[in-house]
C-alpha positions as CSV (number, residue, x, y, z in Angstrom):
1,M,105.3,84.8,100.7
2,T,104.2,86.3,96.9
3,T,105.0,84.2,94.0
4,A,103.1,86.8,91.7
5,R,105.9,87.9,89.1
6,L,107.7,91.7,89.9
7,V,106.0,94.1,87.6
8,P,108.7,96.7,86.5
9,V,108.3,100.1,87.0
10,T,107.4,101.7,83.2
11,V,107.0,105.1,81.9
12,E,106.3,106.7,78.7
13,M,108.9,107.0,76.0
14,D,109.0,111.1,77.2
15,G,109.1,110.3,81.0
16,D,105.5,111.0,81.6
17,E,103.4,108.2,83.8
18,L,101.0,106.0,82.0
19,D,97.4,106.9,81.5
20,A,94.1,105.7,80.6
21,E,94.7,106.2,77.0
22,D,97.6,103.7,77.1
23,A,95.4,101.5,79.2
24,W,93.0,101.1,76.5
25,H,95.4,100.5,74.1
26,L,96.8,97.6,75.7
27,A,93.6,96.4,76.4
28,R,92.5,96.2,73.0
29,K,95.7,95.0,72.1
30,H,96.0,91.8,74.4
31,G,92.1,91.4,74.9
32,L,89.9,91.8,77.6
33,R,89.4,87.6,78.3
34,S,93.3,87.5,78.4
35,I,93.8,90.1,80.8
36,A,91.0,89.3,83.3
37,V,92.6,85.8,83.3
38,G,96.0,87.2,83.8
39,A,94.7,89.2,86.4
40,F,93.4,86.2,88.7
41,V,96.3,84.1,87.9
42,R,98.5,87.6,89.5
43,F,96.0,87.6,91.9
44,R,96.1,83.8,93.3
45,F,99.9,83.7,93.5
46,G,99.8,87.0,95.2
47,D,97.9,86.1,98.4
48,G,95.2,87.4,97.1
49,F,92.5,85.2,98.6
50,T,94.5,85.5,102.1
51,N,94.7,89.1,102.2
52,S,91.3,89.5,101.0
53,R,90.2,87.6,104.0
54,A,92.1,89.7,106.6
55,L,91.1,93.1,104.5
56,A,87.0,91.9,105.1
57,L,88.1,91.5,109.3
58,Q,89.4,94.1,109.3
59,T,86.4,96.3,107.5
60,C,83.7,94.3,109.8
61,L,85.5,95.3,113.1
62,A,84.9,99.3,111.5
63,V,81.9,99.0,110.0
64,V,80.2,97.7,113.6
65,P,81.5,100.7,115.6
66,F,80.8,103.0,112.9
67,L,77.1,102.2,112.9
68,V,77.5,102.3,117.0
69,A,78.9,106.1,116.2
70,V,76.3,106.8,113.8
71,T,73.4,105.9,116.6
72,G,75.1,108.1,118.9
73,L,75.0,110.8,116.9
74,S,71.0,110.2,116.3
75,A,71.1,110.2,120.4
76,D,73.1,113.3,120.5
77,I,71.5,115.6,118.0
78,D,68.0,114.8,119.5
79,D,66.3,114.4,116.6
80,R,63.4,111.2,116.7
81,R,63.3,111.7,113.6
82,W,66.8,111.4,112.1
83,A,67.0,108.7,114.5
84,S,64.2,106.7,112.9
85,V,65.8,107.1,109.4
86,V,69.4,105.7,110.7
87,A,66.8,103.0,112.2
88,R,65.2,102.2,109.0
89,T,68.1,102.4,106.7
90,V,70.9,99.8,108.7
91,A,67.3,97.6,109.5
92,A,67.0,97.5,105.4
93,V,70.8,97.1,104.4
94,A,71.4,94.5,106.9
95,P,69.3,91.3,107.9
96,G,68.3,90.7,111.2
97,G,65.4,90.4,113.2
98,G,65.1,93.5,115.4
99,T,67.4,95.8,113.9
100,E,65.2,98.6,113.7
101,D,63.7,97.9,117.1
102,A,66.7,97.6,118.7
103,L,68.3,100.9,117.0
104,T,65.3,103.3,117.9
105,G,65.2,101.6,121.5
106,A,68.8,102.8,121.9
107,V,68.6,106.1,120.4
108,S,65.2,107.1,121.9
109,G,66.3,105.1,125.9
110,G,69.5,107.0,125.9
111,S,70.8,110.3,127.1
112,E,72.3,112.5,125.5
113,R,75.7,112.1,127.9
114,T,75.4,108.3,126.3
115,G,75.2,109.4,123.0
116,E,78.1,111.7,122.8
117,V,79.9,108.2,124.8
118,A,79.1,105.9,122.0
119,L,79.7,108.7,118.9
120,V,83.4,109.4,120.5
121,L,84.0,105.5,120.9
122,G,82.2,104.4,117.8
123,L,84.9,107.2,115.9
124,L,87.6,105.7,117.5
125,L,87.6,102.2,117.3
126,A,86.5,102.5,113.6
127,L,89.3,105.1,112.0
128,V,91.7,102.7,114.3
129,S,90.0,99.4,112.7
130,M,90.1,101.3,109.0
131,T,94.2,102.3,109.7
132,T,95.0,98.7,110.5
133,A,92.9,97.8,106.8
134,M,94.8,100.4,105.3
135,A,98.1,98.8,106.6
136,Q,96.5,95.8,104.9
137,V,95.6,97.5,101.7
138,E,99.2,98.2,101.2
139,R,100.4,94.6,102.2
140,G,98.1,93.7,99.7
141,S,98.9,95.0,97.3
142,N,102.6,95.0,97.2
143,R,102.0,91.4,97.0
144,I,99.9,91.1,94.2
145,Y,102.6,93.8,92.3
146,G,105.4,90.9,93.0
147,I,107.2,93.1,95.9
148,R,107.8,91.0,99.2
149,R,108.4,93.8,101.6
150,D,106.3,96.3,103.2
151,R,107.6,99.5,104.2
152,K,109.1,100.1,107.4
153,A,106.0,99.7,110.6
154,V,106.2,103.7,111.1
155,Y,105.8,105.1,107.3
156,K,103.5,102.1,107.0
157,Y,101.0,102.6,110.0
158,G,101.8,106.5,109.1
159,R,100.9,106.5,106.0
160,S,97.6,104.0,106.4
161,A,96.5,106.8,109.2
162,V,96.7,109.5,106.5
163,L,94.9,107.8,104.2
164,T,92.1,106.9,106.4
165,A,91.7,110.6,107.2
166,I,91.5,111.9,103.6
167,L,89.7,109.0,101.9
168,A,87.3,108.5,105.3
169,V,84.6,110.5,104.1
170,P,84.7,109.7,100.4
171,V,84.6,106.5,100.5
172,G,81.8,106.3,103.6
173,V,79.9,108.8,101.3
174,G,79.9,106.8,98.2
175,F,79.3,103.5,100.1
176,A,76.3,104.5,101.9
177,L,74.7,106.7,98.6
178,L,75.7,102.8,96.4
179,V,74.4,100.1,99.2
180,A,72.2,102.4,101.9
181,G,71.0,104.9,98.7
182,G,67.8,103.1,98.5
183,A,67.2,102.3,101.7
184,F,67.9,106.0,103.1
185,G,65.8,107.8,100.2
186,D,62.8,105.1,101.7
187,A,63.3,106.5,105.1
188,M,63.0,109.8,103.8
189,V,60.0,109.3,102.4
190,A,58.7,108.3,105.3
191,E,60.0,110.2,107.9
192,Y,60.6,113.7,106.2
193,G,58.0,113.1,103.5
194,W,59.7,113.3,100.2
195,T,57.7,113.9,97.2
196,S,57.7,111.5,94.6
197,G,59.6,113.3,92.3
198,T,62.6,113.9,95.3
199,H,62.7,110.3,95.6
200,R,62.9,109.7,92.0
201,T,65.7,112.2,91.1
202,W,67.6,110.9,94.5
203,E,67.6,107.5,93.3
204,V,69.4,108.3,89.5
205,L,71.3,110.8,91.3
206,R,73.0,108.6,93.9
207,W,74.5,106.2,91.6
208,P,76.6,108.3,89.4
209,A,77.8,110.7,92.3
210,G,78.7,107.1,94.4
211,L,80.2,105.5,91.6
212,V,82.4,108.5,90.5
213,L,83.8,108.4,94.6
214,L,84.6,105.5,95.1
215,V,86.4,105.3,92.0
216,T,88.0,108.2,92.7
217,A,89.0,107.3,96.4
218,I,90.5,103.7,95.2
219,A,92.2,104.9,92.9
220,V,94.3,107.3,95.3
221,L,94.4,104.6,97.5
222,L,96.0,102.3,94.6
223,D,98.0,105.3,93.7
224,H,99.8,105.4,97.4
225,S,99.4,102.0,98.4
226,P,102.3,100.0,97.1
227,R,106.0,100.5,98.0
228,R,106.3,101.2,93.9
229,R,106.1,104.3,91.9
230,Q,102.4,104.0,90.0
231,P,100.7,105.4,86.7
232,A,99.0,108.1,86.7
233,L,94.8,108.3,88.3
234,S,93.6,107.8,84.9
235,W,95.5,104.7,84.5
236,L,94.5,103.4,88.1
237,A,91.2,103.6,87.5
238,L,90.4,101.2,85.0
239,G,90.9,99.2,88.3
240,A,89.0,101.1,90.9
241,A,85.9,100.6,88.4
242,V,87.0,96.7,88.2
243,S,86.6,96.7,92.1
244,V,83.5,99.3,92.6
245,T,81.6,97.4,89.6
246,L,82.1,93.7,90.7
247,S,81.8,94.5,95.1
248,V,78.5,96.5,93.4
249,L,77.5,93.3,91.7
250,A,78.3,91.0,95.0
251,A,76.0,93.3,97.1
252,A,73.1,93.1,94.9
253,G,74.0,89.3,94.5
254,L,73.9,89.1,98.2
255,S,70.9,91.0,99.0
256,L,68.8,89.3,96.2
257,Y,69.7,86.0,97.9
258,V,68.5,86.7,101.0
259,K,65.3,87.8,99.6
260,V,64.8,85.1,97.0
261,S,66.2,82.6,99.8
262,G,63.7,83.0,102.4
263,S,65.7,81.3,105.2
264,F,68.6,83.7,105.9
265,D,67.1,85.5,108.8
266,S,65.6,82.2,110.4
267,T,68.9,80.3,109.8
268,Y,71.0,82.6,111.4
269,G,68.5,84.2,113.3
270,P,69.7,87.0,115.5
271,L,73.4,86.9,113.5
272,A,72.2,87.0,110.3
273,G,73.3,90.7,109.8
274,I,76.6,90.1,110.9
275,V,76.6,87.0,109.0
276,A,75.7,89.2,105.4
277,L,78.2,91.9,106.5
278,L,81.2,89.3,106.8
279,V,79.8,87.6,103.1
280,W,79.5,91.0,101.9
281,S,82.8,92.4,103.1
282,L,85.2,89.1,101.7
283,M,83.5,89.8,98.4
284,S,84.4,93.2,98.3
285,A,87.5,92.8,99.5
286,V,88.3,90.2,97.0
287,S,86.9,92.8,94.3
288,F,89.5,95.4,95.7
289,F,92.0,93.2,95.3
290,Y,91.3,91.7,92.1
291,G,91.4,95.2,90.3
292,V,94.7,95.6,91.8
293,A,95.3,92.6,90.2
294,V,94.2,94.1,86.9
295,C,96.5,98.0,87.5
296,A,99.1,95.2,88.1
297,Q,98.6,93.0,84.7
298,L,98.3,95.2,82.8
299,E,101.6,97.4,83.7
300,A,103.8,94.3,83.1
301,L,101.9,93.3,79.9
302,R,103.3,97.2,79.3
303,A,106.7,95.7,80.4
304,D,106.8,92.4,78.0
305,E,106.4,90.5,81.7
306,P,103.1,88.7,80.4
307,D,103.7,85.7,82.8
308,P,101.9,87.0,86.0
309,A,103.7,84.3,88.4
310,E,107.2,83.1,88.8
311,P,107.7,79.5,87.4
312,D,107.2,76.7,89.3
313,P,111.3,75.9,90.8
314,G,110.8,71.9,89.9
315,R,109.6,72.1,86.4
316,P,112.6,74.6,84.7
317,H,114.6,71.4,86.4
318,Q,112.7,69.1,84.8
319,R,113.1,70.8,81.9
320,A,116.3,70.9,81.9
321,V,117.4,67.2,82.6
322,S,115.1,65.9,80.2
323,N,117.1,68.0,77.3
324,T,120.2,67.0,78.9
325,R,119.5,63.3,78.7
326,S,117.9,64.3,74.5
327,V,121.4,65.8,74.1
328,S,123.4,63.0,75.4
329,G,121.3,60.2,73.7
330,G,121.5,61.8,70.3
331,M,125.3,62.1,71.2
332,G,125.6,58.2,72.0
333,S,124.0,57.2,68.8
């Protein structure tokens, strides 16, 4: 149960929705440090860590069947070079011995019928898992905004299914560009003979394209997930940008740790890829809900409700008792 303070719905004096300019004025007025600290407190008391763990698990349950679906697609189109590109990309992104050989063998050794089955079942499982993940996003966002109850189950999961259908492509493409784009470019050089100029252009363009896709998709998700009227997308884009930035930094840090330590693969063996996926998904989920907390705290400041959490029930009572004794002592003397 959340103990984050409820964020009032605020609009401009003329009834317009809050936008990026309003968010910028608030950030300048209160300071970035104050907003960051208040957002973390709101995240913590809004069960942010609990909902992040749940979202991370559901994300993993969606990513794994999606990779199976991609492998099935490679077998279905009967293109060995594309199958090798997929195998190289997945092997580079997810550490773990034998990943590339396993994927290549599965693709080259499987029949077209096997690829179709893997494609259909993988996509269905991924869509179901992503729908439950979207529902978890609503639950976590509501708690951070101080909303104690979600929508009714039919509306909650129906809305989650619609959001999954709408946002699956931009989120998937944006994720692929940022996280797997470098490995994909290297694989295309090896398999399709990309020139150095083409590869350099790809490396330059994939970052802004991926960032725009993810920030827009997350802003739309923030707009429709909480059970409340939200500000304009430009206002929510600030929290979305925070989420994407933290998630990219987390992925880069994890990748650097795996390469520098040299013991990650030897420690976890065949499970190294799964462990890396679990760690990355948890850090990304925490980043996402922290971005939600930034949006919520900004709007709370706009409504002159700076305290991100409800007061401790015991402390006001203790202060009241102390004040009563003080007054009584003064009257007696």
